[in-house]
N, C-alpha and C positions, 0 to 999 in steps of 0.2 A: 679543343674544349670537350673532347669525348670522354676524358677522364676527370671527373670533378675533384678527385682527391689531390690533383695537382694544385688546387686553389683552396688552401685551408680556410680562407676567410668566407668561403661559400658564395663568392661573387667575383666577377671580373669585368673589366671594360675592354671593348675591342678598340681597334685603331681609330674608329669614328666616334668613340665616346659612348657607344651604346652599352647599357648595363645588362648583364646576363646573370640570373640567379640560378644557383645549382645546389640546392639543398640535398645533403646526404645524411644529415643528422636524424636520429630517432627521437621524435617528440616525446614519446612515453618514457624512453630510457633516461631522458634529461629530467623528468619530473618524478619518476617512481623507482623505488627499490624493487628487487625481486620478492622481498618479503618484509613483513613487519612482525614485531614480537609482542606477545601478550602473555600475561601471567595472572592466574587466579589462585587464591589461597582461601581456605575456609577452615574454621575450627569450631567445634561444638561440644558442649558438655551437657549431660542430662542426668537426672537422679531424683531422689525423693525418699519419702517414707510411706507408711500406710495411709496417711491422710494428706500428704503434700507431694506435689510433683513440680519439677522445674526443668527448664531447658534454656540454654544460652548459646547463641551462635555469633561468630564473627566472620566477616568476609572482606577480602581486598582484591581489587582488580586494577591492573595497570596495562594499558594497551598503547603501543606506538603504531601509528598508521604507516602506510606504505609509501607516503610521499617523502621525497628527499629533503627533509627539514625536521627541526625539532618543534614545529608549530602544529603538528598533527598528532595529538595524543589525547588519551582519556584515562581518568583515574577515579576510582570509586571505592568507598569504604562503607560497610553496612554492619548493623547490629540488630539482632533479633533476640527477644527474650519472652518466655512464657512461664507463668506461675499459677498453679492451681492449689487451692487450700480447701479442704473439707472442714469447715468450721464445726459443724455437728452433723447429725444424721439427716437433717432437713435443709441444711444451708451449705452451698459451695460457692466460693468466689474465685474468679479467674481474671488474670491480667495478661494481655498480649501487647507488647510494645516492639515496634520496628522503626529503625532509623537508617537513613542512607544519605551520604554526602558525596557529590560528584563534581568534578571539574573537567571540562572539555576545552581543549585548544583547537579551534577550527580554522583552517586556512581560509582567508577571505577570498571569495570566489573571483572577483575582478573580471576583466575582459568582457567580451561581447556576449558570451554564452556560458560563463562559468569556466573553471579550469578544465573540466572534462570536455565540455562542448567545444571550447577553443582548441584544445589539443587535437580533436578529431577533424575540425573544420578548417584549420589553418591550411591555406593552399599548399599543395605539394611543391610548387615552384617558389614559395616564399622562403627567403633566406632566414635562418634562425641563429646565425653566428653573430658574435659581437661586431659592432661597426664603430670605426674611429672617425670623429669629426672634431676639428680644431684641437687636436691633441688629446681629446677625451674619448675613452672607449665606452660606448653605450651598449647595453644588452638589447636583444631583439624583443619585439612584442610577442611573447609566448607565454604559455601556461607556467613554464619553469620560472620565468621572470616574475610573474605574479606571486608565485610561491616563495621565491628567494627574497624578494624585496618588500613584499607586503607584510603588514602586521597581522597577527592572528586575532580572531574573535574569541573572547574568553567567556564561556558559559558555565555558571555555577548553579547548582541545584541542591536543595535539601528537602528531604521528605520524611516527616515524622507522622507515624500512625500509632494510635493507642486505642485498644479495645478493652473495655471493662465489662465483665459479665457476672451476673448473680443468678444462681440457680436455686430455686426453692422447691422443696418436695413436701407440701403440707399433708398430702394424702397419698395412700398407696397408688402407684401407677400414674400419679399426676405430677407434672413438672411445670413450673412457671419460670420463664427465663426473661431476664431484663438485660439489654445490651446498650452500651453507649460507645460510639466510635467517633474519634476526633482525628482528623487528618489535616496537617498543615504542610503545604508545599511552597517553598520560596524559590524565586528565580532571580538571577543576577546575570546580566548580559552586557559585556563591555566591548566596544569596538573603537579602535583608533585607525583611521585611514591616513597613513603618512603619504608623503609625496616623493616620487622618484621618477627618473627619466628613462626613456627607452627610445629606440629607433622604430618609427612606425612601419607598417606593412608597405611593401614596395618602395621603401626608402622615402617616405613622404615627409621626412624631417624628424627632428628630435621632439618628442611629445612628453607631456606630463600625464601620469596615470589619473590625476585628479586636479581640478582647478584650485581647490582649497584643501588644506589638511582639515580634518574634523574629528571630533571625539563624541561618541554617543554612548549613553548609559541607559539601560533599561532595568528597572527593578519592579518586582511584583510578588504577590503572594495569593494563595488560594486557601481558604478555610472551609473545611467540610465537616458537618456534624450530622450524626444519624442516631436515631433511637429506635430500637426494636423491642417490643414487649409481646411475648407469645406464650401460649400454654399448650402442652401436649398431654393427652390422656389416652392410655392404652389399656385395653381389657379384653379378655377372652371368655366366651361362653361355650364350653365344649370345644368343638372344632372350629368355631367361629371366632375370628380375631378382628377387632375393630380398633382403629386409631383415629383420634380426632385432634386437630390442631387449629388454633385461631390466634390472630394477633393484630398488632398495630405497628405501623411503620411511619417514620417521619425523617425527611432528609432536608438539609439546608446547605447551600453552597454560596460562598461569597468570594469574589476575586477582584483584585485591584492591580493596576499596572501604571507605571509612570515612565515616560520616555523623554529624554532631554538630549539635544545635540547642539554643539557649538563649533563654529568654524575658526580657522586660523589658530592652531595650537602653537604655543610658544616653545615648549620643551618637549622634544620628541621622546626623550628618555623618561619623562614623567608627565604623560598626557593627563589632562583633567579638564573639567568644565570651567573651573575658576582660572585655570592656566591657559585660557584661550581668549582672544580679543574680538572675534568675529561675531556674526549673527547667531543668535540663540533661538532655537526652535524647541518647543516643548508641547507635550500632549499627555493626557492621562485617560485611562479607561477604567470602568468598573462595571460589574454585572453580578447578578445573583439570581438564584432560582430556589424553589422549594417544592417538595413533594410530600404528600400525606395520604395514607391509605390504610385500609383494613384488608386482611387476607385470611383464608381458611383452607383446610384440606381435610378430607375424610377418606380413610382407607378401610376396605373390607376384604377379608380373604377367608376362604373355607378350605381347610386341609392343604393350603398352599396350592390349590387346584383352580379355584375360581377367584378372580381378583377384580375389584371395582375401586375406582378412585374418582373423587370430585374435588375440584379446586376452584377458587375464585378470588378475585381482587377487586376492590373498589378504591380507585386511585384518583387523586386530584393533583393538578400541577399549576404552578404560577405562570406557566408559559402561554396560557390561553386566556381569552376574555373571561371576566368574573363569572358570568352565567353559564359557561361551557367548560369548566375546569375538571369536572369529575366524569368518570366512566367506569362501567362494570364489565369485567372480563372473566367469564367462567370457562371451565374446561372439564371434560369428562374422559375417562378411559376405562377399558375393560380388558381382562386377559383370561385366557383359558389354557391351562397347562394340561393338554390332552394326554401327555405321556404319563401322567399320574392317575389316569383313569384305570379301574380294575381290568377293563377289557384290553388294555395295552400291555399287560404284564408279560405276555409271551414275546413281545418285541423289544424288551428293554436291553437285551444283550446287544442289539444292533442300534435301536433308537433310544438313546439315553435321555434325551430331553426334546420336547416339542411343545411350543407354546404359540397360540394365536394372540395377537394384540390388535386393538382398535382404539382410536382416540379422536376426539374432536375438541378444539379449544380455540380461545381467542386471547390475544395480547394487544396492548395498546402502544402506540408510538407517539411520543410527545416531543421528539427532537426535530427541530426544523433547522436545516443547515443554511448558513450564509454562503456567499460566493467563495470565501476562502476556506470553506470546509468546517468552520467552527459553529457551534450551536447558537441559534438566535434565541435569546432569553426574553425578548420583548417584541415578538412578531405582531402583537395587537396594537402597538404604538406607532403612529406615523412619524418617523424620525426625520428631522431636517438637518442635513450636514452643513456646517459652516465652511466657507472657503473664500479665498481672495480672488478678486476680479482680475481680468486682463487689461483693464483700463485704469487711468488715474483720475482721482478727484482731489484737487488742491495738492497735487504732488504725491498723494498716497493711494495705495490700492485698497479700496474699501472692502469690508467683509460682507458677504451675502449669505443667505440661507437657500439651500436647494429646495425645489418643489417637493413637498412631502408625498410619499407614495400612497396609493389607496390601500386601505386595510379593511378587512371584513370584521364585523362584530360577532359573527356567529360560527366561526370555525372551531373545531375541537379535535379530539384524538383521532388519529388514523387507527383503524381496527384491522388486525390481521387474523384471519380465520384459517385454521389448518385442520384438514382431515387426513388421518394416517391409518394405514393398515399394514401390519407387520407380522413377521413370524420369526421365532428363535428356534434353533434346532441344534442338537448334538448327537453324534453317532459314535459307536464303538467306545463306550465309556467316556464320552466327551473328548476323545482325542481329536475328532473332527467336529468343530462347532461353527456356527455362523448365524447371521441375521439378514433379513431382507425387509425393506420398507418401501412402500409406495405412498406418495403423499400429494395432496393438492392444497395450495396455499392461495387464499384470496385476500388481497389487500384492498380494503374499501375505504373510501374517503381520503385518499391521498391529497395533499394540498397542491393545488394547481390553479392557474387563472380560470375563474369561473365563467367569464363572458368575454366576448370580443368588444373592444372599445374603439371608437373612431380615433384616428391619429391626432385629431385636433385637441383631444383631451390632454395630451402631453405626458401622461404617466401610464404605467402598465396597470392592467386590471388587478384587482385585489385577489389574493389567493383564498380559495375556499376548498372545502372537502369535495372536490369535483372530479377526481380521477380514480380509476380502479385498475388493479393489476392482478393477473392470474398466473400462477406458477405450477407446473407439473414436474414431479421429480421422483427419483428412486435411488436407493442405496443398497449395496450388497457388500457383505463382509464374510470372509471365510478364513478359518485358522485350523491348522493341523499341528498337533503337538504329541511327541512320543519319545520313548527312550529305549535303547538297546544296551543293557547292562550299564556301564559307566558313561555311555554316550547318549546325550540328550539333544534333541533337535526340534525346531519349530519353523513353520513357514506360514505367512499370512498374506492375504490379498484383499484389498477393498476397492470398490468401484462405485462412483456415483455420478448422476447426471440430472440436469434440470433445464427447463426452458420457460421463459416468462413472456407474457403477451399483455399488451394494453387492452383492457376491455371497455374503458370509458375515458374520454379526454375531449376537451372542448377544442376541436379542430375540424370544423364543418367542411372545410375545403380539402382536407387530407394533405396539407402541405408536408413535404418530405423533410423540411428543416426542423421540425418539432415532433413531439409525440402525437400519435393518432390512434384511433380505435383499430384494433386488428394488427398493430405493429408488433413484431417479435423483437424483444430487446436485443440490441446488438447488431441488427441487420445492416448490411452495407449495400448501398445503392451505387451503381457505377455502370461503366460501359463494357461491352463485350469486345475484346480485342480480336480483330480479324487478321491483320498482317501489316507489314510495312508498305507504304506506297512504293511502286516500282516505276522504272523508266517507261514501261509500256502503258502506264495509266495516264500519260500526259500526251497532249497534242504537240505538234512541232513548235507552237508559240508558247509552250509552257503551261497552258491551261489544262484542266482536267477533262478527260473524255466524258461523254455523257454517261450517266449512271454511276459515276464514281463520286461519292459524297465527300464533303469537306466539313470539318468542325466549325460550328457557328462562331463568328467573331474572328476567325483566322483568315486573313486576306489571301494568303497563298501558302500552299504546302509544297514540299519537295520530296524527292525520293529519299526514303529512310525515315520519314515521319510516320506516326502511327495512323493506320486506317482502322476505324471502328466499324462494327456491324450496324447496319441500318435496320430499324424495326418499325418505324412509324410510316405514315403516308408520304412524308416529305423525303423523297429519295435522293435529294441533292444535298441535304444538310444533316449533320450529326448534332443533336441538341438535346436539351433537357425538358422540352415541352413547357408545360405550365409549372413544372416543379412539384407536381402532386402525384399521389399514388394512382389517381384515375387517369392522369395525363403526364407520364414521366418522360415523354419523348422517346429517345433511344436508350434510356437508362433501364436497368433491370436490377433485381436483387442478386448480387454476385457473391455474397458470403455473409458471415456473421462473426462478430468479434467476441462473442461470449465464449469463454472456455467451456468445452464440453468433455464429458467422459474423464473426469478426474480419477486417477487411480494411484494406488500405493502398493508396494511390495516390501514386506519385511521378513527377514529370515535370521535364524540364530542357531548356534550349536554350542555345546559345552562338553568338556571331557577332562576329568581329573584336574580341575582348577583353571583350565583354559576356557575362555568364552569369546565367541566371535558373533557379532551382529552386523547386519547389512540392512539399509533402508533406501529404497528407491521410490520416487514419485514422479508423476507426469500428467500431461493433458493429452487426450487422444485426438481432439479436433479443436482447432481455433483458426480463424482467418484474421489477418491483421493488415491494415493498410499503412505502410510506412511513409511518413511525411518528412523524415529527417534527410539532411543533405547527403549523408553517406549512402542513401538508397539509390542515388543516381550518379551517372558519370559527370563530373565537373559541375559547375554552378558558380554563381556569383559568390565570391569569398568561400568557395568550397574546396575541399581537398580531393585527392584522387586515390582510390583504393583498388587493389588488384581485382576485386570482385566486379568492379565497374568498368574494366578495360575492354570488355567485349561489346563495343558499340559499333553502330553501322557506319561504314565508309563505302565509297563507290567500289573499292576493291574487296570489301568484306560485307557482303549483302545478307549473309545468313547469321548476322550477329544477334545477340540477345537484347541489347538496348538500342533505342532509336538513335538517329544522328544527333550530334551535339552542335551547339551554336556558341559563338564567342561570348555572347551575353544572353542572360535569361530573358527571353522575350515571349511573344505570343505563341510561337511555335513550340518553344520549350514547355510552356505552361500547358498547352493542349496535349502534348505528348505524355504529360504526367497526370492527366485526369485519372480519377479512380477507374480501374479497369481490371479485367480478369487476369491478364498476363502477369502483372507485377503484384498481384495480391499475395502476400506472404503466408506460407503455411507455418503457423506458430505452435504446432503440436511439438511436444518434447518428452523426453525421459531423462530424469536427472538422478545421478548417483549422489544422494544427499548425505549419507553417513556410512562409514565403516568403523567399527570399534573392536579392537582386540585387547583382551585383558587376561591377566593371570593372577589368581589368588593363591598365595603361599599356603602350604599345609599348616594347620594350626600348631603342630609341634614345632615347625620352623619359626612361626611367628612368636610363639612363647619364648623361644630361646633369645629373641631380641626384645623381649618385654612388651610385646603387643598381643592383643587378642586376634586381630586380623590384619593382614597386609595385602593390598590389591594394587597391581601396577597396570596401567592401561595406555594404549595409543589409539588416537582417534583422528579421522579425517572427515572434513565437512565440505560439501559443495565441490565434489571431486571431478565430476565430468557430466557433460550434458550432450545427449544425442538429439539433434534437431535438424531443421531444414534451413537455418538462417546462416548468413555469412559469418565467418569466423570473427569473434570479437563481440558479437551481439548476444545479449543475455535474454533468454525467453521470458524470465520473470520480471524483466525491467523494461519491456517494450512500451509500457504506458507511462513510464517515468521520464523525466527530462534530463538535460545535461547537467543539472545542479546536483544530481544524486550521486552519492558515493557508490562505486560499483561493488557487486558481489565478489567475494574473495574466497579462494581455497583456504581452508584452515586445517592445520595439523596440530594435535595436542598430545603431549606426553605428561603423565602425572601419576600420582599414587594416592590411595586412600588408606588410612590406618585407623584402627579402633583399639583403644586401650582402656 
């Protein structure tokens, strides 16, 4: 049995009836093509007269996914139009309408962890070849089976947006603008879960993917209305220029959704709610919010040398209690273009532009997120969720209401104050230009539990404006642009960084499991890896020698297990102390998951119609603790990857990974505590885009009846340089197995103008 290819079924029984699995199939090759095809088409027309302008655009997108199926595709059609009419000298009307209609067929995820997670985690020893039982051939329980036999989820969406605008100019330099925006989005989501059979893992028998067939339908819509009325007045007095703007804003949003599911569908080729006979479950949701506010802006400049600006908003939201819905948020800025001063005249051949900037301002945040990431439009209402009990009364499960949470009647806007100092500069006739900013952002009054409650209360403390956050950061951007005869080139670089710290939070004991004052956002607490336990760490009876600590809760360790460094007074035990910042036991801050030093590089050149552009981006520093199964060698229901083969054995004591156990138990868990050795370096540099294009000479284009013809080839997401095992994507470390992976994209197309 050394050559699995001799056994095409992927399994064999020996003379004693023992089953041996010998998978040699490629899981991803069975479920994915090497490429998918996408096409984009757009067409636009514009024109007008002295008093009328119009623009119409059409677009179409069709994309086939990379999965080996016709159930993975996306189609979208869109229309945009704009019309502007100058009715007379003092009145202009405008209408902007956009519409999009899309349909997406999504492979139903299925499986234990979705099709992507299942493909990665299916054990390497698990057979994935079809299996015959009682004359019937059944597929194996794999992602390819979920894709091949499952029905797709169909998601349809329409998006209509209409913006009407009236501009009135009753006086010189005065413009009054009125805008009305209407946006309606509809969603239609259809899911049919059919029933099919497969052979379970480890040949546990023929299984059904689901107990009952079922059909689910979700329909919903969102209506958004907004009114903006504002006036602008500009005037100059000598070298002094002043601009004043003030206005009113109101927004309303209303959303509804209905979900219905029924089991035991009769016709698989025509599934429907009425065509099923089983239990029906239905629910609906609705929510709405409104915003109303006043705003203003005043600008002053003198000879384009000294600049002042004042802004302000007075906003109200329906998301807060009635007496706390409004807030005022002012901001101020000033600029000094020192390069325009008379005493800088002699430097202008070198220093083309130099401006100092300073600003201070505040904005308000009124969005409170629920656990699923959606906004909570009624955080001031103690909601009671209905549910069925786990016991019977007269043969029925009665409906109960959950205990309502505690809510505060006094919370209001979170306020974000930002102080910024910056400089803009240009050298050598602005061939070299750049900006630098340093800022401090203070977020005050973040919503958080305002007090500690005894556990007997039974509910969490009400959220109040009880937490503060401070952020320091800076941004740098440099660009060089020049030409040598017909050759033009440019190169740019940007770099930015920030760090945030909690400055106020109700956590008197400094527990590590929640926010606390002084905590850097993203900090990772863990243990410092020392080495593996060795044979000479043990006495003859297998006990540890004096002075060699053991992880708390682990009854016995063995050579090849992880030995952590001991820092506290208990020299015999590795533990987490009281789990607080004041008493963390042997834990230390070992890293930080916040991405640091974001940077980007862009470059381009052009010559006689040829254009080449390159864009790279990356993160200079980030620590990440991987909890996925592919981070470790083997595991319960885990696969085996080449990066994890370097594990400890008595013959291989200088391995990277600790010893492995047949089942994930206490020792396996303690070997995988957060620690320095296996903390991933998530810094990366990605080649995001390369585009090469050629624009035909106008004389050539005219010969084929066009004003301009441009042909281009583009590549996206082409390569990543990082420190992670092959196959892991730096940008997706925080996402789960349900996410569609990033793909390389290559585009070939042309733009024509006539």
